[in-house]
C-alpha positions in Angstrom: 0.0 0.0 0.0 2.8 2.4 0.8 4.5 1.7 -2.5 1.3 2.6 -4.3 0.9 5.7 -2.2 4.4 6.8 -3.1 3.5 6.6 -6.7 0.3 8.5 -6.1 2.3 11.2 -4.2 4.7 11.4 -7.2 1.8 12.1 -9.5 0.4 14.6 -7.0 3.8 16.3 -6.9 3.8 16.8 -10.7 0.2 18.1 -10.6 1.1 20.6 -7.9 4.1 22.0 -9.9 2.2 22.2 -13.2 -0.6 24.1 -11.5 2.0 26.8 -10.9 2.8 27.1 -14.6 0.6 30.2 -15.1 -2.3 28.2 -16.2 -5.7 26.6 -15.5 -5.6 22.8 -16.1 -7.2 19.5 -15.5 -5.1 16.4 -15.0 -6.0 12.7 -14.9 -3.7 9.8 -14.2 -4.2 6.1 -13.3 -2.0 3.7 -11.4 -3.7 0.4 -11.0 -7.1 1.2 -9.4 -6.0 4.6 -8.1 -7.1 7.8 -10.0 -6.1 11.4 -9.4 -7.5 14.5 -11.1 -7.5 18.2 -10.3 -8.6 21.6 -11.4 -6.8 24.9 -10.8 -6.8 28.5 -11.9 -3.9 30.9 -11.9 -4.2 34.7 -11.6 -2.1 37.0 -13.7 0.2 37.6 -10.7 1.1 33.8 -10.6 -0.9 32.9 -7.5 -3.0 29.7 -7.9 -5.9 28.1 -6.2 -6.3 24.4 -6.9 -8.6 21.5 -6.1 -7.2 18.0 -6.4 -9.1 14.8 -5.9 -7.5 11.5 -5.2 -9.0 8.0 -4.6 -7.4 6.4 -1.6 -8.5 4.1 1.1 -6.0 5.2 3.7 -7.1 6.5 7.0 -7.4 10.4 7.3 -4.6 10.8 9.8 -2.1 8.7 7.8 -3.1 10.4 4.6 -2.8 13.9 6.1 0.6 13.0 7.6 2.0 11.9 4.2 0.4 14.9 2.4 2.0 17.3 4.9 5.4 15.6 4.4 5.1 16.0 0.7 4.2 19.7 0.8 6.9 20.4 3.3 9.4 18.7 1.0 8.4 20.9 -1.9 8.7 24.0 0.2 12.1 22.8 1.6 13.5 22.1 -1.8 12.1 25.4 -3.1 13.7 27.5 -0.3 10.7 28.9 1.4 7.8 27.7 3.6 4.8 29.0 1.7 5.3 28.1 -2.0 2.6 25.4 -1.5 0.1 25.5 1.3 -2.8 23.2 2.1 -6.0 25.2 2.4 -8.4 22.3 3.1 -8.5 18.5 3.0 -12.0 16.9 2.8 -12.9 13.2 3.0 -15.1 12.1 0.1 -16.3 8.7 -1.2 -13.3 6.5 -1.9 -10.8 9.3 -1.5 -10.0 12.9 -0.6 -10.4 16.4 -2.0 -7.5 18.7 -1.4 -7.6 22.5 -1.8 -4.2 24.0 -2.3 -2.8 27.6 -2.7 0.4 28.2 -4.7 3.0 30.8 -5.4 4.8 31.4 -8.7 6.1 28.5 -10.8 9.6 29.8 -11.4 10.2 29.7 -7.6 9.5 26.0 -7.3 12.4 23.6 -7.6 11.2 20.2 -6.6 10.2 18.2 -9.6 12.5 19.3 -12.4 12.8 22.9 -13.4 10.5 25.7 -14.5 10.9 29.2 -15.8 8.4 31.9 -16.4 9.6 35.3 -17.8 8.8 37.9 -20.4 10.0 36.3 -23.7 12.5 39.0 -24.5 14.0 38.7 -21.1 14.3 34.9 -21.3 16.2 34.9 -24.6 18.5 37.6 -23.5 20.5 34.9 -21.6 22.9 33.0 -23.8 22.2 29.8 -21.8 18.5 30.0 -22.5 19.1 30.5 -26.2 21.4 27.5 -26.3 18.8 25.4 -24.4 16.2 26.0 -27.1 18.8 25.1 -29.8 19.8 22.0 -27.9 16.2 20.8 -27.6 15.8 21.1 -31.4 18.9 18.9 -31.7 17.5 16.3 -29.3 20.0 17.2 -26.6 18.2 16.9 -23.3 21.2 16.6 -21.0 20.8 18.1 -17.6 20.6 17.2 -13.9 17.6 18.2 -11.8 16.9 18.1 -8.1 13.8 16.0 -7.6 11.7 15.5 -4.5 10.4 12.1 -3.6 8.4 11.1 -0.6 11.5 10.7 1.5 14.1 13.5 1.5 14.7 14.1 -2.2 17.0 13.0 -5.0 18.3 13.9 -8.5 17.8 12.8 -12.1 20.5 13.1 -14.7 19.6 12.8 -18.4 22.3 11.9 -20.9 23.1 14.0 -24.0 21.6 11.4 -26.2 19.5 8.4 -25.3 16.4 6.4 -26.0 13.3 8.5 -26.4 15.2 11.8 -26.7 13.5 13.2 -29.7 14.1 16.6 -31.2 11.9 19.3 -29.8 11.1 21.9 -32.4 9.0 25.0 -31.9 5.6 24.9 -33.7 3.1 27.6 -34.5 -0.6 27.4 -33.8 -1.1 25.3 -36.9 1.3 22.7 -35.7 3.9 23.6 -38.3 7.6 23.4 -37.3 9.4 26.7 -37.1 13.1 27.4 -37.6 14.8 28.0 -34.2 16.9 30.9 -35.4 13.8 32.7 -36.7 12.0 32.1 -33.4 15.0 33.5 -31.4 15.1 36.6 -33.7 11.4 37.1 -33.2 11.8 36.7 -29.4 14.5 39.3 -29.1 12.1 42.1 -30.0 8.9 40.6 -28.5 6.3 42.7 -26.7 6.3 42.9 -22.9 3.0 41.0 -22.8 4.5 37.9 -24.5 5.6 35.3 -21.9 7.8 32.3 -22.1 6.9 29.3 -19.9 9.6 26.5 -19.9 8.7 23.2 -18.2 11.1 20.3 -17.5 9.5 17.6 -15.4 11.3 14.3 -14.9 10.3 10.9 -13.4 6.6 11.7 -13.5 5.6 8.1 -12.9 2.5 7.0 -14.8 0.9 10.4 -15.3 -0.9 10.1 -18.6 -1.4 13.7 -19.7 -1.6 17.3 -18.5 -3.8 20.0 -20.0 -2.5 23.5 -19.5 -4.7 26.6 -20.2 -2.8 29.8 -20.2 -4.1 33.3 -19.4 -3.7 34.4 -23.0 -3.3 33.3 -26.6 -0.6 30.7 -27.4 1.8 31.8 -30.2 4.3 29.0 -30.3 4.8 25.8 -28.4 7.3 22.9 -28.3 7.3 19.7 -26.4 7.6 16.0 -26.5 4.1 14.7 -27.2 2.5 18.2 -27.0 -0.7 18.9 -28.8 -2.5 22.3 -29.1 -6.1 21.9 -28.0 -7.3 25.5 -28.3 -5.9 28.9 -28.6 -5.0 28.9 -24.9 -4.8 25.2 -24.0 -1.9 22.7 -24.5 -2.0 19.0 -23.8 1.2 17.3 -22.9 1.9 13.6 -22.7 5.0 12.1 -21.1 7.8 10.3 -23.1 9.9 7.5 -21.8 13.6 8.3 -21.7 16.8 6.7 -20.3 18.3 8.5 -17.4 22.1 8.3 -16.9 21.4 8.1 -13.2 18.5 8.4 -10.7 19.1 9.0 -7.0 16.1 8.5 -4.8 15.6 8.9 -1.0 12.4 7.1 -0.2 10.7 6.1 3.0 10.4 2.4 3.7 9.3 0.2 6.6 12.1 -2.0 8.0 11.7 -5.4 9.7 11.2 -3.7 13.0 8.1 -1.9 11.7 9.9 1.5 11.8 10.1 3.9 8.9 13.5 4.8 7.6 14.9 6.8 4.6 16.7 4.6 2.1 18.9 5.9 -0.7 18.4 4.2 -4.1 21.0 4.8 -6.9 19.8 3.6 -10.2 21.7 3.7 -13.5 20.3 3.6 -17.0 16.8 3.9 -15.5 13.8 4.2 -17.8 11.7 7.2 -16.6 8.8 9.3 -17.9 9.7 12.9 -18.7 7.9 16.1 -20.0 10.0 18.7 -21.6 9.1 21.8 -23.6 8.1 25.4 -23.6 5.2 27.7 -24.5 5.2 31.2 -25.8 1.9 33.1 -25.3 0.5 36.6 -25.4 -0.8 37.3 -21.9 -4.1 39.1 -21.8 -4.6 42.1 -19.5 -5.5 41.1 -16.0 -8.8 42.2 -14.3 -6.7 44.1 -11.7 -5.0 46.1 -14.5 -8.2 46.9 -16.3 -9.8 48.0 -13.0 -6.7 50.1 -12.2 -6.8 51.9 -15.6 -10.6 52.5 -15.2 -10.1 53.9 -11.7 -7.3 56.1 -13.0 -9.4 57.5 -15.8 -12.4 58.1 -13.5 -10.1 59.7 -10.9 -8.6 62.0 -13.6 -12.0 63.0 -15.0 -13.3 63.5 -11.4 -10.3 65.8 -10.6 -11.0 67.9 -13.8 -14.7 68.1 -12.9 -13.9 69.2 -9.3 -11.4 71.8 -10.5 -13.9 73.2 -13.1 -16.7 73.3 -10.5 -14.5 75.1 -8.0 -13.5 77.7 -10.6 -17.1 78.2 -11.6 -18.2 78.8 -8.0 -15.3 81.1 -7.5 -16.3 83.0 -10.7 -19.9 83.3 -9.6 -18.7 84.7 -6.3 -16.5 87.3 -8.1 -19.4 88.3 -10.3 -21.6 88.9 -7.3 -19.0 91.0 -5.6 -18.4 93.1 -8.8 -21.6 93.1 -10.8 -20.7 96.3 -12.7 -19.0 94.7 -15.6 -19.0 96.3 -19.0 -18.9 94.8 -22.5 -19.6 91.2 -23.3 -20.4 89.2 -20.1 -17.8 86.6 -19.3 -18.6 83.0 -18.2 -18.3 82.1 -14.5 -15.5 79.6 -15.4 -13.4 82.3 -17.2 -13.9 84.7 -14.3 -12.8 82.0 -11.9 -9.6 81.4 -13.9 -8.9 85.1 -14.1 -9.4 85.4 -10.3 -6.7 82.8 -9.7 -4.1 84.9 -11.7 -5.2 88.0 -9.8 -4.7 86.3 -6.4 -2.0 87.3 -4.0 -0.2 84.0 -4.2 0.2 84.2 -8.0 1.3 87.8 -7.8 3.9 86.9 -5.2 5.2 84.1 -7.6 5.4 86.6 -10.5 7.1 89.2 -8.3 9.8 86.8 -7.1 10.0 84.7 -10.3 13.8 85.0 -10.5 14.2 83.7 -6.9 11.9 80.7 -7.7 13.8 80.1 -10.9 17.1 80.0 -8.9 15.8 77.4 -6.5 14.1 75.3 -9.2 17.2 73.2 -10.0 17.7 72.4 -6.3 14.0 71.4 -6.0 14.3 69.2 -9.1 17.5 67.5 -7.6 15.8 66.9 -4.3 12.7 65.5 -6.0 14.7 63.2 -8.3 17.3 61.9 -5.9 15.4 62.1 -2.5 11.7 61.7 -3.1 11.5 59.7 -6.3 13.7 56.8 -4.9 11.1 56.5 -2.1 9.1 54.4 -4.5 11.7 51.7 -3.9 10.2 50.9 -0.5 7.8 48.7 -2.5 10.7 46.2 -2.7 10.1 45.4 1.0 6.8 43.8 0.0 8.1 41.9 -3.0 10.3 38.9 -3.8 12.3 41.4 -5.8 14.1 40.3 -9.0 16.4 42.8 -10.7 15.5 41.6 -14.2 11.7 41.8 -13.6 11.8 45.1 -11.7 9.2 46.4 -9.3 6.4 45.9 -11.8 7.1 42.2 -12.5 8.3 41.0 -9.1 6.1 38.8 -6.9 4.2 40.4 -4.0 4.9 38.7 -0.7 3.2 41.2 1.7 4.7 41.5 5.2 6.8 38.4 5.0 10.1 40.3 5.1 9.0 42.2 8.2 8.0 39.0 9.9 11.6 37.9 9.6 12.6 41.0 11.6 10.1 40.9 14.4 8.7 37.4 14.6 11.4 34.8 13.9 14.3 35.2 16.4 16.4 32.7 14.4 16.7 34.9 11.3 19.8 37.0 10.5 17.6 40.1 10.3 16.3 39.7 13.9 19.8 39.2 15.1 21.0 42.3 13.3 18.3 44.5 14.8 19.0 43.0 18.3 22.8 43.6 18.0 22.3 47.1 16.6 20.1 48.1 19.6 22.4 46.5 22.2 25.6 48.0 20.8 23.9 51.4 20.6 22.7 51.3 24.2 26.1 50.3 25.5 27.7 53.1 23.4 25.3 55.7 24.8 25.6 54.5 28.4 29.4 54.7 28.2 30.0 57.6 25.8 27.4 60.1 26.9 28.4 60.6 30.5 32.2 60.2 29.9 32.1 62.9 27.1 30.2 65.3 29.4 32.5 64.7 32.3 35.6 65.2 30.0 34.1 68.5 28.8 33.5 69.7 32.3 37.0 68.8 33.5 38.5 70.4 30.4 36.6 73.6 31.3 38.1 73.7 34.7 41.7 73.8 33.4 42.9 77.3 34.1 45.9 77.3 31.8 44.7 78.3 28.3 47.7 76.6 26.6 47.2 73.3 28.5 43.5 73.3 27.8 44.1 74.0 24.1 46.8 71.3 23.9 44.7 68.6 25.6 41.7 69.5 23.4 43.7 69.4 20.2 45.2 66.0 21.1 41.8 64.6 21.8 40.6 65.7 18.3 43.2 63.7 16.5 41.5 60.2 16.6 38.4 61.7 15.0 40.3 62.3 11.8 41.7 58.8 11.6 39.6 56.6 9.3 38.0 53.4 10.6 40.1 51.4 8.2 43.2 52.7 9.9 41.7 52.1 13.3 41.0 48.5 12.2 44.7 48.1 11.4 45.6 49.4 14.8 43.1 47.0 16.4 44.6 44.1 14.5 48.0 44.9 15.9 46.4 45.2 19.4 44.2 42.1 19.4 46.1 39.6 17.2 46.6 36.4 19.2 50.2 35.8 18.1 52.3 39.0 18.8 49.4 41.3 19.6 50.1 44.0 22.1 47.4 43.0 24.6 48.4 39.3 24.5 52.1 40.2 25.0 51.0 42.2 28.1 49.0 39.3 29.4 51.9 36.9 28.9 54.2 39.3 30.8 51.7 39.2 33.7 51.7 35.4 33.6 48.3 35.1 32.0 47.3 33.1 28.9 46.7 34.7 25.5 43.1 35.4 24.4 41.9 34.8 20.9 40.1 38.1 20.7 38.7 37.6 17.2 37.1 34.3 18.3 35.6 35.5 21.6 32.3 37.3 20.9 31.7 38.2 24.5 34.3 41.0 24.5 33.2 42.9 21.3 30.2 44.9 22.4 32.5 46.6 25.0 35.4 46.9 22.5 33.2 48.6 20.0 31.8 51.0 22.5 35.3 51.9 23.9 36.8 52.4 20.4 33.8 54.7 19.5 34.5 56.7 22.7 38.2 57.0 21.9 37.6 58.1 18.4 34.8 60.6 19.0 35.3 61.9 22.5 37.4 65.0 21.6 35.2 66.1 18.7 32.0 65.6 20.7 33.2 68.0 23.4 33.1 70.9 20.9 29.4 71.5 21.3 29.7 71.4 25.2 32.7 73.8 25.1 30.8 76.2 22.9 27.8 76.1 25.2 30.0 76.7 28.3 31.6 79.7 26.6 28.2 81.4 26.3 27.6 81.3 30.1 27.7 84.7 31.8 30.8 85.1 34.0 28.8 87.1 36.5 27.0 83.9 37.5 30.3 82.3 38.5 31.3 85.5 40.4 28.0 85.4 42.3 28.5 81.8 43.2 32.0 82.5 44.5 30.7 85.4 46.6 28.2 83.0 48.1 31.1 80.7 49.1 30.8 78.2 46.2 33.9 76.4 45.3 34.9 74.9 41.9 32.7 71.9 42.3 29.7 73.9 43.4 30.2 76.3 40.5 30.1 73.3 38.1 26.9 72.0 39.7 25.0 75.2 40.1 26.2 77.3 37.2 27.8 75.2 34.4 25.4 72.2 34.3 22.2 74.4 34.3 23.8 76.7 31.8 24.3 73.9 29.3 21.3 71.8 30.2 19.6 72.6 26.9 22.6 71.3 25.0 22.9 68.2 27.2 19.2 67.3 26.5 19.7 68.0 22.8 22.7 65.7 22.7 20.8 63.0 24.6 18.0 63.3 22.1 20.3 62.8 19.2 22.0 59.8 20.9 18.7 58.1 21.7 17.5 58.7 18.1 20.7 56.9 16.9 19.8 53.7 18.8 19.0 52.0 15.4 21.9 53.7 13.6 24.9 51.6 13.4 28.6 52.2 12.5 28.9 49.5 10.0 32.2 50.8 8.7 33.6 50.6 12.3 32.4 47.0 12.7 33.6 45.8 9.3 37.0 47.4 9.9 37.6 46.2 13.4 36.2 42.7 13.5 38.6 41.6 10.7 35.6 39.7 9.0 35.9 37.0 11.6 33.0 34.4 11.2 33.1 33.7 14.9 31.8 37.2 15.6 28.9 37.3 13.1 26.2 36.5 15.6 27.4 39.2 18.0 28.6 42.1 15.7 26.3 41.7 12.7 24.2 44.9 12.6 21.7 46.4 10.2 24.3 48.1 8.1 26.6 45.1 7.7 23.6 42.9 7.0 22.4 45.3 4.3 25.8 45.4 2.7 26.2 41.6 2.7 22.7 41.1 1.4 23.0 43.5 -1.5 26.5 42.6 -2.5 25.6 38.9 -2.4 22.6 39.4 -4.6 20.4 38.0 -1.9 17.0 39.0 -0.4 16.4 42.6 -1.5 13.0 42.6 0.3 14.6 41.7 3.5 17.3 44.4 3.1 14.7 47.1 2.2 12.5 46.0 5.2 15.5 46.5 7.5 16.1 49.9 6.1 12.4 50.9 6.6 12.4 49.6 10.2 15.6 51.5 10.9 14.1 54.8 9.6 10.7 54.4 11.2 12.1 53.4 14.6 14.6 56.3 14.5 11.8 58.7 13.6 9.6 57.4 16.5 12.4 57.7 19.0 13.1 61.3 17.9 9.4 62.3 18.3 9.1 60.5 21.7 12.4 61.9 23.1 11.6 65.4 21.7 8.3 65.5 23.7 10.1 64.3 26.8 12.8 67.0 26.4 10.2 69.8 26.0 8.5 68.7 29.3 11.8 69.5 31.0 11.5 73.1 29.8 14.3 72.7 27.3 14.1 73.3 23.6 13.8 70.2 21.4 14.5 69.6 17.8 10.9 70.1 16.6 
């Protein structure tokens, strides 16, 4: 029974993947007395709702367990946990009805390989052009990752073998087309023309698949493929010889326990479905509705503007009824009143000033506000080639990785950013203030200027140079600190492999580098305090410490609160350049020192998850804004000035 069920699950697997192929289809297959069939519809954005029916006598709990394992396997092999989701499983006579929800086909990598792109984009890759040419020559050679009911496996097809026929492109009349002409046509194809490539291997005894595309088919190619209608293609499998087949299947051993067994088969006869379809995708309902709404909104805006001008014109005519000559319409009077308004006259009067600032306004709009549209990437599975318009929408999934799942790199980056910032504020803020107060108490002007100038020097040293100094300081063999520890009879410490020290090291290095420069604002504020206040304090018997407490600190309290506000607002701001330079790219420190900035850099340069990187940037900006607003209101309640 389990052997039969494995075959049925293999057929179900193929059905699931083909559903994702931008189509609406019905599939029927037979294995002994078992029959499976299904119906599904795909939207223009690639999401699919499907209903599959399978005849099976297994108990509901056992069936549900095996189905869950299969779906989890597809998601695991595809790299995400929601490419295939089970919406509902219903027991029916002699079997089950399964409702499934799917994501896009080109994201699924579990039963061969699939691709779905605009035609012109697809053929822009040399490998894809060669693939079409190889198919026409009968060369099917490739290796695919395939999921079986156990853990997975792979199928490798030879360059030439039994059943490997030539796969030529055909037009809607079934006439073979020259490959070079097709590729030439594809290079300049319209944006609405799509290419769907399917490569399904080891499909068991699946007899046929009917694929209905959301548009009109222009060309198709496939082994045993027949055009049924202008938007429907029927595909039947072909037996081919596989150079090797590796399967990990679940079997029951002599002890009655299930175990995963690896099967390596050579020269194995398998059923395959290979081919591609080029179709002109029709306009989606969402696009049609969007265009209609845009047109209606535009017309409505024009009507509202015209009505407001007419009302304004009627009001003007009532206020000044003594008009001479031909009577003007209320609309014309309203337009003229706009050009007679004070605002328009002010623009005309200062037209040269407005003209001067126009380039700056354009630059700000183009480079500051226009790129804000890029925040949409945070809600998409963004693909550089498809752009914002063609990438798949995934909603708040990227934000869930930041706030919900503590095991993700994004969550760790946010946590480390906040912890390092809090340690930096707790250590740097009071030390810098105390240093500024002590510096103020030095009577000798030359000594004060000398100490202040020396404290400025580290600020002008780049973090790259500081990273080199840190390497000399913390290197395990020959490092200054370890040499000192050895002189004291202590063992050396592998600083770059000990994460527990680095939050403090980063905070202290930030203090050393910025302390002198940060005192400038305090020294400037102290210089504005009236000397008569110090004289009055001395007359009352106040010493140097009392003068500091009763005169200096209250005199610079507004600056202190402002600096505290800025420090709190920087809790989610990280010094990525400092961390990258000082940690020496040690893998052992990644979980401790990876912050938002370093995560963004590694994600973007590695061509990784753009949605995740954008979501981190949005979180960083919004949290920073919220902290500024909250702290600003707190500062104002202390009778000090805030930023806003």
